[in-house]
N, CA, C and O of each residue as an XYZ file, in Angstrom:
356
protein
N     -12.010    109.435     54.138
C     -12.614    110.118     53.026
C     -13.793    110.948     53.533
O     -14.596    110.484     54.343
N     -13.878    112.155     53.049
C     -14.989    113.020     53.422
C     -16.029    113.006     52.307
O     -15.720    112.776     51.138
N     -17.275    113.259     52.711
C     -18.372    113.264     51.748
C     -19.419    114.281     52.171
O     -19.436    114.747     53.310
N     -20.288    114.612     51.230
C     -21.404    115.518     51.480
C     -22.690    114.715     51.349
O     -22.916    114.044     50.342
N     -23.519    114.788     52.367
C     -24.824    114.130     52.361
C     -25.891    115.215     52.338
O     -25.934    116.074     53.219
N     -26.751    115.169     51.325
C     -27.857    116.114     51.257
C     -29.160    115.378     51.535
O     -29.337    114.221     51.154
N     -30.062    116.077     52.208
C     -31.373    115.520     52.567
C     -32.419    116.574     52.213
O     -32.374    117.695     52.721
N     -33.360    116.212     51.343
C     -34.390    117.156     50.909
C     -35.726    116.434     50.823
O     -35.807    115.316     50.314
N     -36.774    117.080     51.325
C     -38.116    116.510     51.208
C     -39.091    117.169     52.143
O     -38.756    118.128     52.838
N     -40.300    116.653     52.157
C     -41.331    117.191     53.042
C     -40.920    117.003     54.498
O     -40.477    115.926     54.900
N     -41.073    118.061     55.274
C     -40.703    118.009     56.685
C     -41.631    117.076     57.452
O     -42.839    117.064     57.216
N     -41.072    116.301     58.359
C     -41.822    115.419     59.243
C     -40.930    115.042     60.418
O     -39.707    115.152     60.324
N     -41.512    114.609     61.502
C     -40.707    114.230     62.664
C     -39.797    113.034     62.371
O     -40.173    112.121     61.635
N     -38.612    113.051     62.947
C     -37.725    111.900     62.905
C     -36.685    111.883     61.807
O     -35.909    110.931     61.718
N     -36.642    112.906     60.964
C     -35.678    112.903     59.860
C     -34.246    112.870     60.387
O     -33.458    112.013     59.990
N     -33.910    113.790     61.270
C     -32.546    113.858     61.800
C     -32.212    112.572     62.553
O     -31.091    112.072     62.458
N     -33.161    112.047     63.284
C     -32.940    110.793     64.015
C     -32.593    109.654     63.062
O     -31.608    108.947     63.272
N     -33.399    109.473     62.014
C     -33.186    108.361     61.078
C     -31.841    108.481     60.357
O     -31.120    107.494     60.211
N     -31.511    109.687     59.909
C     -30.253    109.893     59.193
C     -29.065    109.673     60.128
O     -28.120    108.969     59.770
N     -29.103    110.264     61.312
C     -27.977    110.108     62.240
C     -27.864    108.667     62.743
O     -26.760    108.190     63.006
N     -28.983    107.981     62.878
C     -28.956    106.565     63.280
C     -28.210    105.724     62.238
O     -27.411    104.856     62.590
N     -28.473    105.985     60.963
C     -27.789    105.254     59.901
C     -26.295    105.564     59.904
O     -25.472    104.657     59.776
N     -25.943    106.841     60.051
C     -24.532    107.209     60.087
C     -23.829    106.543     61.277
O     -22.698    106.076     61.148
N     -24.494    106.502     62.418
C     -23.940    105.838     63.598
C     -23.694    104.355     63.325
O     -22.663    103.806     63.714
N     -24.644    103.720     62.659
C     -24.540    102.285     62.335
C     -23.254    101.991     61.555
O     -22.635    100.944     61.744
N     -22.859    102.915     60.685
C     -21.664    102.723     59.870
C     -20.427    103.411     60.450
O     -19.386    103.465     59.794
N     -20.533    103.936     61.675
C     -19.424    104.607     62.356
C     -18.906    105.796     61.535
O     -17.700    105.975     61.360
N     -19.852    106.597     61.041
C     -19.525    107.773     60.243
C     -19.694    109.013     61.112
O     -20.724    109.198     61.761
N     -18.672    109.855     61.114
C     -18.673    111.052     61.942
C     -19.269    112.239     61.177
O     -18.938    112.460     60.012
N     -20.143    112.995     61.832
C     -20.694    114.214     61.256
C     -19.761    115.358     61.630
O     -19.592    115.669     62.809
N     -19.155    115.987     60.620
C     -18.232    117.093     60.849
C     -18.959    118.429     60.917
O     -18.596    119.311     61.696
N     -19.984    118.564     60.095
C     -20.767    119.801     60.053
C     -22.167    119.457     59.598
O     -22.369    118.542     58.799
N     -23.141    120.205     60.119
C     -24.543    119.931     59.817
C     -25.288    121.250     59.712
O     -25.258    122.067     60.632
N     -25.955    121.450     58.585
C     -26.746    122.652     58.392
C     -28.121    122.235     57.897
O     -28.236    121.430     56.973
N     -29.156    122.780     58.510
C     -30.510    122.432     58.085
C     -31.430    123.621     58.205
O     -31.210    124.528     59.008
N     -32.469    123.598     57.387
C     -33.468    124.649     57.425
C     -34.798    124.073     56.959
O     -34.854    122.986     56.385
N     -35.849    124.807     57.213
C     -37.167    124.463     56.709
C     -37.546    125.576     55.735
O     -37.570    126.750     56.104
N     -37.839    125.206     54.502
C     -38.261    126.163     53.477
C     -39.712    125.837     53.145
O     -39.999    124.852     52.465
N     -40.630    126.685     53.636
C     -42.067    126.386     53.597
C     -42.267    125.073     54.345
O     -42.062    125.032     55.558
N     -42.658    124.010     53.672
C     -42.842    122.732     54.355
C     -41.764    121.718     53.963
O     -41.918    120.520     54.198
N     -40.673    122.203     53.364
C     -39.586    121.332     52.907
C     -38.423    121.357     53.888
O     -37.978    122.419     54.323
N     -37.944    120.176     54.225
C     -36.758    120.009     55.056
C     -35.555    119.949     54.125
O     -35.551    119.181     53.163
N     -34.532    120.755     54.405
C     -33.321    120.787     53.592
C     -32.123    120.727     54.539
O     -31.998    121.548     55.448
N     -31.246    119.751     54.315
C     -30.059    119.620     55.170
C     -28.845    119.246     54.326
O     -28.949    118.539     53.324
N     -27.698    119.743     54.763
C     -26.411    119.381     54.168
C     -25.499    118.959     55.314
O     -25.304    119.701     56.277
N     -24.956    117.776     55.196
C     -24.049    117.254     56.215
C     -22.689    116.987     55.589
O     -22.593    116.352     54.539
N     -21.643    117.470     56.236
C     -20.280    117.119     55.860
C     -19.894    115.963     56.776
O     -19.849    116.122     57.996
N     -19.617    114.800     56.189
C     -19.348    113.605     56.989
C     -17.976    113.033     56.669
O     -17.439    113.238     55.580
N     -17.420    112.315     57.633
C     -16.113    111.689     57.483
C     -16.280    110.179     57.573
O     -16.705    109.651     58.601
N     -15.941    109.489     56.487
C     -16.071    108.035     56.428
C     -14.757    107.326     56.753
O     -14.649    106.112     56.581
N     -13.764    108.074     57.220
C     -12.436    107.512     57.489
C     -12.502    106.297     58.416
O     -11.783    105.320     58.205
N     -13.347    106.349     59.426
C     -13.450    105.263     60.401
C     -14.647    104.347     60.127
O     -15.001    103.514     60.961
N     -15.258    104.505     58.968
C     -16.437    103.698     58.638
C     -16.097    102.213     58.639
O     -14.992    101.807     58.276
N     -17.076    101.413     59.056
C     -16.874     99.974     59.102
C     -17.358     99.285     57.823
O     -17.543     98.068     57.807
N     -17.564    100.060     56.750
C     -18.003     99.497     55.477
C     -17.535    100.396     54.338
O     -17.015    101.487     54.573
N     -17.719     99.936     53.116
C     -17.269    100.686     51.941
C     -18.219    101.829     51.616
O     -19.377    101.829     52.036
N     -17.720    102.801     50.867
C     -18.532    103.921     50.409
C     -19.734    103.400     49.627
O     -20.843    103.909     49.789
N     -19.530    102.404     48.790
C     -20.603    101.847     47.966
C     -21.718    101.257     48.831
O     -22.896    101.489     48.560
N     -21.359    100.500     49.867
C     -22.373     99.898     50.739
C     -23.101    100.948     51.573
O     -24.305    100.843     51.803
N     -22.368    101.952     52.018
C     -23.003    103.049     52.753
C     -23.991    103.759     51.836
O     -25.108    104.076     52.243
N     -23.576    104.005     50.598
C     -24.436    104.689     49.632
C     -25.704    103.865     49.341
O     -26.788    104.429     49.196
N     -25.570    102.557     49.256
C     -26.744    101.692     49.060
C     -27.703    101.802     50.241
O     -28.917    101.882     50.056
N     -27.156    101.804     51.450
C     -27.992    101.928     52.651
C     -28.692    103.279     52.691
O     -29.843    103.374     53.116
N     -28.005    104.315     52.252
C     -28.617    105.646     52.197
C     -29.744    105.669     51.169
O     -30.788    106.277     51.404
N     -29.536    105.008     50.032
C     -30.593    104.899     49.026
C     -31.813    104.170     49.560
O     -32.949    104.556     49.285
N     -31.572    103.117     50.323
C     -32.673    102.357     50.929
C     -33.429    103.228     51.936
O     -34.660    103.239     51.947
N     -32.697    103.954     52.774
C     -33.333    104.841     53.747
C     -34.126    105.934     53.033
O     -35.210    106.308     53.478
N     -33.592    106.438     51.938
C     -34.278    107.460     51.161
C     -35.669    106.989     50.746
O     -36.642    107.734     50.859
N     -35.757    105.768     50.274
C     -37.052    105.200     49.875
C     -37.957    104.984     51.078
O     -39.157    105.252     51.017
N     -37.378    104.499     52.173
C     -38.169    104.209     53.378
C     -38.831    105.460     53.956
O     -39.992    105.420     54.361
N     -38.095    106.563     53.993
C     -38.650    107.761     54.635
C     -39.205    108.771     53.628
O     -39.723    109.817     54.019
N     -39.098    108.461     52.337
C     -39.703    109.310     51.322
C     -39.036    110.653     51.129
O     -39.698    111.650     50.839
N     -37.718    110.679     51.290
C     -36.943    111.908     51.089
C     -35.818    111.632     50.101
O     -35.456    110.479     49.866
N     -35.272    112.688     49.529
C     -34.148    112.549     48.615
C     -32.852    112.685     49.414
O     -32.504    113.776     49.865
N     -32.145    111.575     49.584
C     -30.854    111.570     50.269
C     -29.792    111.229     49.239
O     -29.931    110.266     48.484
N     -28.729    112.023     49.213
C     -27.644    111.780     48.264
C     -26.302    111.939     48.965
O     -26.049    112.932     49.647
N     -25.453    110.940     48.780
C     -24.102    110.970     49.339
C     -23.117    111.130     48.191
O     -23.115    110.341     47.246
N     -22.274    112.163     48.282
C     -21.286    112.422     47.239
C     -19.910    112.597     47.855
O     -19.745    113.260     48.879
N     -18.938    111.994     47.214
C     -17.557    112.192     47.609
C     -17.286    113.697     47.615
O     -17.663    114.393     46.673
N     -16.643    114.202     48.656
C     -16.432    115.644     48.793
C     -15.651    116.227     47.611
O     -15.954    117.334     47.164
N     -14.655    115.503     47.101
C     -13.888    116.003     45.958
C     -14.789    116.172     44.741
O     -14.721    117.190     44.052
N     -15.633    115.174     44.476
C     -16.558    115.252     43.359
C     -17.561    116.376     43.556
O     -17.876    117.105     42.616
N     -18.065    116.517     44.784
C     -19.019    117.594     45.096
C     -18.389    118.951     44.824
O     -19.023    119.822     44.228
N     -17.144    119.139     45.258
C     -16.448    120.409     45.049
C     -16.260    120.705     43.560
O     -16.454    121.839     43.121
N     -15.886    119.694     42.790
C     -15.679    119.884     41.356
C     -16.993    120.229     40.663
O     -17.019    121.085     39.779
N     -18.069    119.577     41.050
C     -19.373    119.855     40.428
C     -19.874    121.247     40.801
O     -20.555    121.895     40.006
N     -19.546    121.706     41.990
C     -19.982    123.029     42.435
C     -19.299    124.140     41.637
O     -19.826    125.248     41.536
N     -18.141    123.849     41.077
C     -17.412    124.847     40.295
C     -17.964    125.015     38.881
O     -17.711    126.030     38.233
N     -18.709    124.034     38.407
C     -19.244    124.071     37.033
C     -20.345    125.098     36.912
O     -20.913    125.270     35.833
């Protein structure tokens, strides 16, 4: 299953490290990664593949929510099909 992970918040060192470390922990492959800095805001969109993940989408999403609180950024994981449908609205 593919998903879209968005990361938004104040820029600071270690964001990419923390996010990629979590994805590695769950054996999630990054298919595409785009990031930019807008003023002092870090904005990233990752297309990820959970096909080989060692846990469920729900548990991965919970871990992402926990990391979001820990690093003070907005991280959201959405099923790619749902993301595509919402983008059309």
